[in-house]
C-alpha positions in Angstrom: -31.0 0.3 -97.7 -30.8 2.2 -94.5 -27.6 1.7 -92.5 -27.2 2.4 -88.8 -24.8 5.2 -87.9 -23.9 6.9 -84.6 -22.7 10.4 -83.9 -18.9 10.6 -83.3 -18.3 10.7 -79.6 -15.8 13.4 -79.9 -17.9 15.7 -82.0 -18.5 18.9 -80.1 -21.9 19.3 -78.5 -22.1 22.8 -79.8 -22.0 21.6 -83.4 -24.6 19.0 -82.6 -26.8 21.6 -81.0 -26.6 23.7 -84.2 -27.4 20.6 -86.2 -30.4 19.9 -84.0 -31.6 23.4 -84.3 -31.2 23.3 -88.1 -33.0 20.0 -88.3 -35.8 20.4 -85.8 -36.4 24.2 -86.0 -35.4 25.4 -89.5 -36.9 22.3 -91.2 -39.9 21.2 -89.1 -41.1 18.9 -91.9 -37.8 17.0 -91.5 -38.2 17.0 -87.7 -41.5 15.2 -88.1 -39.9 12.6 -90.4 -38.8 10.0 -87.8 -36.8 8.2 -90.5 -34.3 11.1 -90.4 -32.7 9.6 -87.3 -32.9 6.3 -85.6 -34.3 6.0 -82.1 -30.8 5.5 -80.7 -29.5 8.6 -82.6 -32.3 10.7 -81.3 -31.7 9.7 -77.7 -28.0 10.3 -78.1 -28.7 13.8 -79.6 -31.0 14.6 -76.7 -28.4 13.6 -74.2 -25.6 15.7 -75.9 -27.8 18.8 -76.1 -28.8 18.4 -72.5 -25.2 18.0 -71.5 -24.2 21.1 -73.4 -27.0 23.2 -71.8 -26.0 22.1 -68.3 -22.4 23.0 -69.0 -23.4 26.3 -70.6 -26.5 27.5 -68.8 -25.9 31.1 -69.9 -27.3 30.2 -73.3 -30.7 29.9 -71.8 -30.7 33.6 -70.7 -29.1 34.6 -74.0 -31.9 32.8 -75.8 -34.6 34.5 -73.7 -33.0 37.9 -74.3 -32.9 37.2 -78.0 -36.5 36.0 -78.0 -37.6 39.2 -76.2 -35.8 41.4 -78.7 -37.4 39.5 -81.5 -40.8 39.9 -79.9 -40.3 43.6 -79.3 -39.2 44.1 -82.9 -42.2 42.2 -84.2 -44.4 44.3 -82.0 -42.8 47.5 -83.3 -43.2 46.4 -86.9 -46.9 45.5 -86.3 -47.5 48.9 -84.7 -45.7 50.8 -87.5 -47.9 48.9 -90.0 -51.1 49.6 -88.0 -50.1 53.3 -87.8 -49.8 53.5 -91.5 -53.0 51.6 -92.2 -55.1 53.6 -89.8 -53.4 57.0 -90.3 -56.6 58.7 -91.5 -58.8 57.4 -88.7 -56.2 58.5 -86.2 -55.2 61.9 -87.4 -58.4 63.0 -89.1 -61.2 61.2 -87.3 -64.8 61.6 -88.6 -66.0 62.2 -85.0 -64.0 65.5 -84.9 -62.8 65.1 -81.3 -60.1 67.8 -81.6 -58.8 70.3 -79.1 -56.2 73.0 -79.8 -55.8 74.3 -83.3 -57.9 72.3 -85.8 -55.5 73.4 -88.5 -52.3 72.9 -86.6 -49.2 71.7 -88.3 -48.5 68.9 -85.8 -51.1 66.4 -84.5 -50.9 64.6 -81.2 -53.3 61.7 -80.8 -54.2 60.5 -77.2 -56.1 57.4 -76.2 -57.4 58.2 -72.7 -59.9 57.5 -70.0 -61.5 60.2 -67.9 -61.0 58.2 -64.7 -57.3 57.5 -65.5 -55.1 59.2 -62.9 -52.1 59.2 -65.3 -54.2 60.9 -68.0 -55.3 63.5 -65.5 -51.7 64.0 -64.4 -50.8 64.9 -68.0 -53.7 67.4 -68.5 -51.9 70.5 -67.0 -48.9 70.0 -69.3 -51.1 69.5 -72.3 -53.0 72.6 -71.5 -49.8 74.6 -71.2 -48.5 73.2 -74.6 -51.7 74.1 -76.3 -51.6 77.6 -74.8 -47.9 78.1 -75.7 -48.0 76.6 -79.2 -51.0 77.6 -81.3 -50.0 75.2 -84.1 -50.6 72.0 -82.1 -53.8 70.1 -82.7 -54.8 67.2 -80.5 -57.1 64.3 -81.5 -58.7 62.8 -78.4 -59.6 59.2 -78.7 -62.2 58.3 -76.2 -61.1 54.9 -74.7 -63.2 54.2 -71.6 -61.7 51.0 -70.1 -61.9 51.8 -66.4 -65.5 50.9 -65.7 -69.1 52.2 -66.1 -68.2 55.8 -64.9 -65.6 56.1 -67.6 -68.1 55.0 -70.2 -70.7 57.5 -69.1 -68.1 60.3 -69.2 -67.0 59.3 -72.7 -70.5 59.1 -74.0 -71.3 62.6 -72.5 -68.2 64.1 -74.1 -69.1 62.7 -77.5 -72.7 63.8 -77.1 -71.5 67.3 -76.3 -70.4 67.7 -80.0 -74.1 68.2 -80.8 -73.9 71.4 -78.8 -70.5 72.4 -80.1 -68.9 72.0 -76.7 -66.7 68.9 -76.9 -63.5 70.8 -76.1 -65.1 72.5 -73.1 -66.6 69.3 -71.6 -63.4 67.3 -72.3 -61.2 69.7 -70.5 -63.7 70.0 -67.6 -64.0 66.2 -67.3 -60.2 65.5 -67.5 -59.5 68.1 -64.8 -62.3 66.9 -62.5 -61.1 65.8 -59.1 -62.3 62.4 -58.1 -64.1 59.6 -59.8 -66.6 60.3 -62.5 -70.1 58.7 -62.5 -73.5 59.6 -63.9 -74.2 62.3 -61.2 -70.8 64.0 -61.4 -70.7 63.9 -65.2 -74.1 65.7 -65.3 -72.8 68.3 -62.8 -69.7 69.0 -64.8 -71.8 69.3 -68.0 -73.9 71.9 -66.3 -70.9 73.8 -65.2 -69.8 74.4 -68.8 -73.2 75.5 -70.0 -74.5 72.4 -71.7 -78.2 71.7 -72.0 -78.2 68.6 -69.8 -81.6 67.3 -71.0 -80.4 67.3 -74.6 -77.0 65.9 -73.6 -78.6 62.9 -71.9 -80.7 62.2 -75.0 -77.8 62.6 -77.4 -75.8 60.1 -75.3 -78.2 57.4 -76.4 -77.4 57.8 -80.1 -76.1 54.7 -81.9 -73.4 56.8 -83.5 -71.6 57.0 -80.2 -71.5 53.2 -79.9 -69.9 53.1 -83.3 -67.2 55.6 -82.4 -66.3 53.8 -79.2 -66.3 50.4 -80.9 -64.0 51.9 -83.6 -61.7 53.3 -81.0 -61.5 50.0 -79.2 -60.6 48.2 -82.5 -58.0 50.8 -83.3 -56.4 50.4 -79.9 -56.3 46.6 -80.4 -54.6 46.9 -83.8 -52.1 49.3 -82.4 -51.3 47.1 -79.4 -52.6 49.7 -76.9 -53.7 48.0 -73.7 -53.9 51.0 -71.3 -54.1 54.7 -70.9 -52.7 57.1 -71.7 -51.2 56.2 -75.0 -49.9 59.0 -77.3 -49.1 59.1 -81.0 -47.0 61.9 -82.3 -45.9 61.6 -86.0 -44.8 58.0 -86.4 -44.1 57.4 -82.7 -46.4 55.6 -80.3 -45.7 56.1 -76.7 -47.5 54.1 -74.1 -47.9 55.6 -70.6 -47.8 59.1 -69.2 -44.9 61.4 -70.2 -43.7 64.8 -69.0 -44.1 68.1 -70.8 -40.4 68.1 -72.0 -40.7 64.7 -73.5 -43.9 65.6 -75.3 -42.3 68.9 -76.6 -39.4 66.8 -77.9 -41.8 64.5 -79.8 -43.6 67.5 -81.3 -40.4 69.1 -82.4 -39.3 65.8 -84.0 -42.6 65.5 -85.8 -42.1 69.0 -87.3 -38.7 68.1 -88.8 
């Protein structure tokens, strides 16, 4: 037989709040069992919880901060798992889009877009690092997310591998002033000695679609939503960083 009981009026609302959390959050199956509390008990509990929150509104901001920290930790854990899962595709890509020393002892992976101003702003520092440290290799992940011009540039860079000029065209495109489109990409390609007719034909190869699709999937798994995004060792850094910060990351990866 079920007997009717009420919550003690003098019981602290904080305790009741914890009880509510335990009942309705930790054990959702119980929360769905309406026989756990009578209608009157549920209404009383709601009132006490509301009263406690109104008297202690700071717990809302505390809860938000705790939730954000939990979300950030979950994101970090997901990224760490994705880095481990896709390590080979990130650091030793089949497409061979590598600049610097192919046999370097430290690898920097960059997801970038040729029309990204922040990517362009990092190019001089990256060039300096590659010139100063001959043991750094960079894997360039073509990630054209800023429109048709970016896609044309990425396809051209990947097609340039057929003529052994990926590094040359990459550096020329990333240092190009102004937006890139079909016309400007062809002009840049000519300037580095590429056979433009062959390049245009090679840009149509299905393999290039596969590479770009793979890069998009990798970015999604890693939680990368913009450019640039750098991976050095086990560290993923979203956004542009300065030369000193990148040097620190390279030094840490060497340890």
